[in-house]
C-alpha positions as CSV (number, residue, x, y, z in Angstrom):
1,X,0.0,0.0,0.0
2,X,1.1,3.5,-0.7
3,X,0.8,5.3,2.6
4,X,0.1,8.7,1.2
5,X,-2.7,7.7,-1.2
6,X,-4.2,4.6,0.5
7,X,-3.8,2.7,-2.8
8,X,-3.3,-1.1,-2.6
9,X,-2.0,-2.9,-5.7
10,X,-2.5,-6.5,-6.4
11,X,-2.2,-9.0,-9.2
12,X,-4.5,-11.6,-10.7
13,X,-3.7,-14.8,-12.6
14,X,-6.3,-15.5,-15.3
15,X,-7.1,-19.1,-16.4
16,X,-5.1,-18.6,-19.6
17,X,-2.0,-17.5,-17.7
18,X,-2.2,-13.7,-18.0
19,X,-1.1,-11.6,-15.0
20,X,-3.3,-8.5,-14.5
21,X,-2.1,-5.6,-12.4
22,X,-4.9,-3.9,-10.3
23,X,-5.3,-1.2,-7.7
24,X,-7.8,-0.7,-4.9
25,X,-8.5,2.3,-2.8
26,X,-11.3,3.5,-0.5
27,X,-14.0,1.7,1.4
28,X,-17.7,1.1,1.0
29,X,-19.7,0.1,-2.1
30,X,-17.3,-1.6,-4.6
31,X,-17.0,0.3,-7.9
32,X,-15.0,-1.3,-10.8
33,X,-13.7,1.2,-13.3
34,X,-13.1,-0.2,-16.8
35,X,-11.0,1.8,-19.2
36,X,-11.6,2.3,-22.9
37,X,-9.3,1.7,-25.9
38,X,-6.2,2.7,-23.9
39,X,-6.9,-0.1,-21.4
40,X,-4.9,1.7,-18.7
41,X,-5.7,2.0,-15.0
42,X,-3.9,5.3,-15.1
43,X,-6.8,6.8,-17.1
44,X,-8.8,6.8,-13.8
45,X,-6.1,8.0,-11.4
46,X,-7.7,11.4,-10.5
47,X,-11.3,10.0,-10.8
48,X,-10.4,7.1,-8.5
49,X,-8.9,9.5,-5.9
50,X,-12.2,11.4,-5.8
51,X,-14.6,8.5,-5.8
52,X,-12.6,6.6,-3.2
53,X,-13.8,9.1,-0.6
54,X,-17.2,7.4,-0.9
55,X,-16.6,4.0,-2.5
56,X,-14.1,1.1,-2.7
57,X,-12.7,1.8,-6.1
58,X,-11.0,-0.9,-8.2
59,X,-9.2,-0.4,-11.5
60,X,-6.6,-2.3,-13.5
61,X,-4.4,-2.5,-16.5
62,X,-6.1,-4.6,-19.1
63,X,-4.2,-7.5,-20.7
64,X,-1.2,-6.4,-22.7
65,X,-1.4,-2.9,-21.2
66,X,0.9,-1.3,-18.6
67,X,2.1,-3.9,-16.1
68,X,-0.3,-6.6,-17.3
69,X,0.8,-9.4,-19.6
70,X,-0.8,-10.3,-22.9
71,X,-1.2,-14.0,-23.1
72,X,-2.0,-15.9,-26.3
73,X,-5.8,-16.0,-26.3
74,X,-7.3,-13.9,-29.1
75,X,-8.7,-10.6,-27.8
76,X,-12.4,-10.0,-27.7
77,X,-14.8,-7.9,-25.6
78,X,-16.1,-11.1,-24.0
79,X,-12.5,-12.1,-23.0
80,X,-11.9,-8.7,-21.5
81,X,-15.2,-9.0,-19.5
82,X,-14.0,-12.3,-18.1
83,X,-10.8,-10.5,-17.0
84,X,-12.9,-8.0,-15.1
85,X,-14.7,-10.7,-13.3
86,X,-11.3,-12.3,-12.4
87,X,-10.3,-8.9,-10.9
88,X,-13.4,-8.8,-8.8
89,X,-12.8,-12.4,-7.6
90,X,-9.2,-11.6,-6.6
91,X,-10.4,-8.5,-4.7
92,X,-12.9,-10.7,-2.8
93,X,-15.9,-8.6,-4.2
94,X,-19.1,-10.6,-4.9
95,X,-21.1,-7.6,-6.3
96,X,-20.1,-4.2,-7.6
97,X,-21.2,-1.3,-9.6
98,X,-19.3,-1.4,-12.9
99,X,-18.4,1.8,-14.8
100,X,-17.1,1.4,-18.3
101,X,-15.9,4.3,-20.5
102,X,-16.0,4.1,-24.3
103,X,-14.8,0.6,-25.2
104,X,-15.0,-0.1,-21.4
105,X,-18.7,0.4,-21.7
106,X,-18.9,-2.4,-24.3
107,X,-16.9,-4.6,-21.8
108,X,-19.3,-3.5,-19.0
109,X,-22.3,-4.6,-21.1
110,X,-20.7,-8.0,-21.7
111,X,-20.1,-8.4,-17.9
112,X,-23.7,-7.5,-17.2
113,X,-24.9,-10.1,-19.7
114,X,-22.7,-13.0,-18.6
115,X,-22.8,-12.3,-14.8
116,X,-25.8,-10.1,-14.0
117,X,-25.8,-11.3,-10.4
118,X,-22.5,-9.7,-9.9
119,X,-23.7,-6.1,-10.6
120,X,-25.4,-3.7,-8.3
121,X,-25.5,-1.2,-11.1
122,X,-24.1,-0.4,-14.6
123,X,-22.7,2.9,-15.8
124,X,-22.1,3.2,-19.6
125,X,-20.0,6.3,-20.2
126,X,-19.5,7.5,-23.8
127,X,-20.3,4.0,-25.1
128,X,-22.4,2.4,-27.7
129,X,-24.7,-0.5,-28.5
130,X,-23.3,-1.3,-32.0
131,X,-20.7,0.7,-33.9
132,X,-22.4,1.7,-37.1
133,X,-20.8,3.3,-40.2
134,X,-19.3,6.4,-38.5
135,X,-17.4,4.4,-35.8
136,X,-16.4,1.8,-38.3
137,X,-14.9,4.5,-40.5
138,X,-13.3,6.4,-37.6
139,X,-11.6,3.4,-36.0
140,X,-10.8,1.9,-39.3
141,X,-8.9,5.1,-40.2
142,X,-7.1,5.0,-36.8
143,X,-6.1,1.4,-37.4
144,X,-4.5,2.5,-40.7
145,X,-2.7,5.4,-39.0
146,X,-1.5,3.0,-36.3
147,X,0.2,0.8,-39.0
148,X,1.8,3.8,-40.7
149,X,2.8,6.0,-37.8
150,X,2.2,5.0,-34.2
151,X,3.1,8.5,-32.9
152,X,0.4,10.0,-35.1
153,X,-2.0,7.4,-33.9
154,X,-1.3,8.5,-30.3
155,X,-1.6,12.1,-31.2
156,X,-5.0,11.6,-32.8
157,X,-6.3,9.9,-29.7
158,X,-5.8,13.1,-27.8
159,X,-6.7,15.6,-30.6
160,X,-10.0,13.8,-31.2
161,X,-10.7,13.1,-27.5
162,X,-10.9,16.6,-26.0
163,X,-12.0,20.1,-26.8
164,X,-9.1,22.1,-28.6
165,X,-9.1,24.8,-25.9
166,X,-8.8,22.2,-23.2
167,X,-5.9,20.5,-24.9
168,X,-4.1,23.9,-25.3
169,X,-4.4,24.5,-21.6
170,X,-3.4,20.9,-20.7
171,X,-0.7,20.2,-23.2
172,X,1.1,17.7,-20.9
173,X,-1.7,15.3,-21.8
174,X,-0.6,15.5,-25.4
175,X,3.1,15.1,-24.6
176,X,2.3,12.1,-22.3
177,X,0.3,10.4,-25.1
178,X,3.2,10.7,-27.6
179,X,5.6,9.3,-25.0
180,X,3.3,6.3,-24.5
181,X,2.8,5.7,-28.2
182,X,2.7,2.0,-29.3
183,X,6.2,2.1,-30.9
184,X,7.1,-1.6,-30.5
185,X,5.5,-4.4,-32.6
186,X,4.0,-5.9,-29.5
187,X,2.4,-2.7,-28.4
188,X,1.1,-2.0,-31.9
189,X,-0.3,-5.5,-32.1
190,X,-2.2,-5.0,-28.8
191,X,-3.6,-1.7,-30.0
192,X,-4.6,-3.3,-33.3
193,X,-6.4,-6.2,-31.8
194,X,-8.3,-3.9,-29.3
195,X,-9.5,-1.8,-32.3
196,X,-10.7,-5.0,-34.0
197,X,-12.4,-6.2,-30.8
198,X,-14.4,-3.0,-30.3
199,X,-15.5,-2.9,-33.9
200,X,-16.7,-6.5,-33.7
201,X,-18.9,-5.7,-30.7
202,X,-22.7,-5.6,-31.2
203,X,-24.8,-5.6,-28.0
204,X,-28.1,-5.0,-29.7
205,X,-29.4,-8.5,-29.9
206,X,-29.5,-9.2,-26.1
207,X,-29.8,-5.7,-24.7
208,X,-32.8,-6.9,-22.7
209,X,-30.4,-8.9,-20.5
210,X,-29.3,-5.7,-18.8
211,X,-31.9,-5.8,-16.0
212,X,-29.9,-4.0,-13.3
213,X,-30.0,-0.2,-12.8
214,X,-28.2,1.6,-15.6
215,X,-26.8,5.1,-16.0
216,X,-25.9,6.3,-19.5
217,X,-23.4,9.2,-19.7
218,X,-22.4,11.2,-22.7
219,X,-21.2,14.6,-24.0
220,X,-22.9,16.6,-26.8
221,X,-19.5,17.5,-28.3
222,X,-18.1,14.0,-28.4
223,X,-16.7,13.5,-31.9
224,X,-15.5,10.0,-31.3
225,X,-18.6,8.3,-30.0
226,X,-21.3,10.9,-30.8
227,X,-24.2,11.5,-28.5
228,X,-26.7,9.7,-30.7
229,X,-25.0,6.5,-29.6
230,X,-25.9,7.2,-25.9
231,X,-29.4,8.2,-27.0
232,X,-29.7,4.8,-28.7
233,X,-28.5,3.1,-25.6
234,X,-31.0,4.9,-23.5
235,X,-33.8,4.2,-25.9
236,X,-33.0,0.4,-25.8
237,X,-32.9,0.6,-21.9
238,X,-36.2,2.4,-21.1
239,X,-35.7,2.1,-17.3
240,X,-32.2,3.7,-17.3
241,X,-31.2,7.2,-16.3
242,X,-29.4,9.4,-18.9
243,X,-27.1,12.3,-18.2
244,X,-25.6,14.2,-21.1
245,X,-23.0,17.0,-20.6
246,X,-23.1,19.9,-22.9
247,X,-19.3,19.8,-23.3
248,X,-16.2,17.8,-22.4
249,X,-15.4,15.9,-25.6
250,X,-15.0,12.1,-25.7
251,X,-12.8,11.9,-22.7
252,X,-15.0,14.0,-20.4
253,X,-14.1,12.0,-17.2
254,X,-10.7,13.7,-17.5
255,X,-11.7,17.1,-18.9
256,X,-14.8,17.4,-16.7
257,X,-13.9,15.4,-13.6
258,X,-16.0,17.4,-11.1
259,X,-19.2,17.0,-13.1
260,X,-18.4,13.4,-13.9
261,X,-17.7,12.3,-10.3
262,X,-20.6,14.2,-8.9
263,X,-23.0,12.5,-11.3
264,X,-21.6,9.1,-10.7
265,X,-21.6,9.4,-6.9
266,X,-25.1,10.8,-6.7
267,X,-26.5,8.0,-8.9
268,X,-24.7,5.2,-6.9
269,X,-25.8,6.8,-3.7
270,X,-29.4,6.4,-4.8
271,X,-29.2,2.7,-5.5
């Protein structure tokens, strides 16, 4: 445990031999945070620090990302969902609220369908039910850029993810993305298979299986996963609650942390 932050890190061994690196902080209602395309626990660092004042927050590096190993099993949204359940098992958590952002929202939907009894609630942030032509074209283009220039791929993830004014004022985010660009063949292969996995996801056929309380979050200026995707999710889940920010871009948990954490904490508190 890190004494100043109260963060405990732990590892998980999956059935196919992957080692996942996870973090836990805080007490109370368990809350599992599932990252998007980046797959990194670090995406949630500031969010976790805030939410851990009220909840037991768990986050982890997904397979092939950060300190977690890759393994040999082909990547899919369902496999990543099973990894999430393994993390909860290792943490001794029987039930949790699961919050997934972007691709993490697809993973969260898969968790809810394969293990509904493990979820007290489901939060789908900037996510989608099925990709459609726009997401197919966008992520297909990003896949091509990844093959040609990994640094440009990393740059676009930031330039598309936030409002330009916010990027200008927080340029360290851009610099950090370039530094973490998938320059090695292994890192590039992990990014490529994650792109393929998200494009293959289609949760529309069995959306009725999401019987737990659901919160759908989005931002009107999201140019990666436009707000009509969150509207489609909400329409397919008539009992859910929907909260749409006017601004924040795709990565609004980072650019609008106060509004994001307040909305999440209030909704969980009402469960």
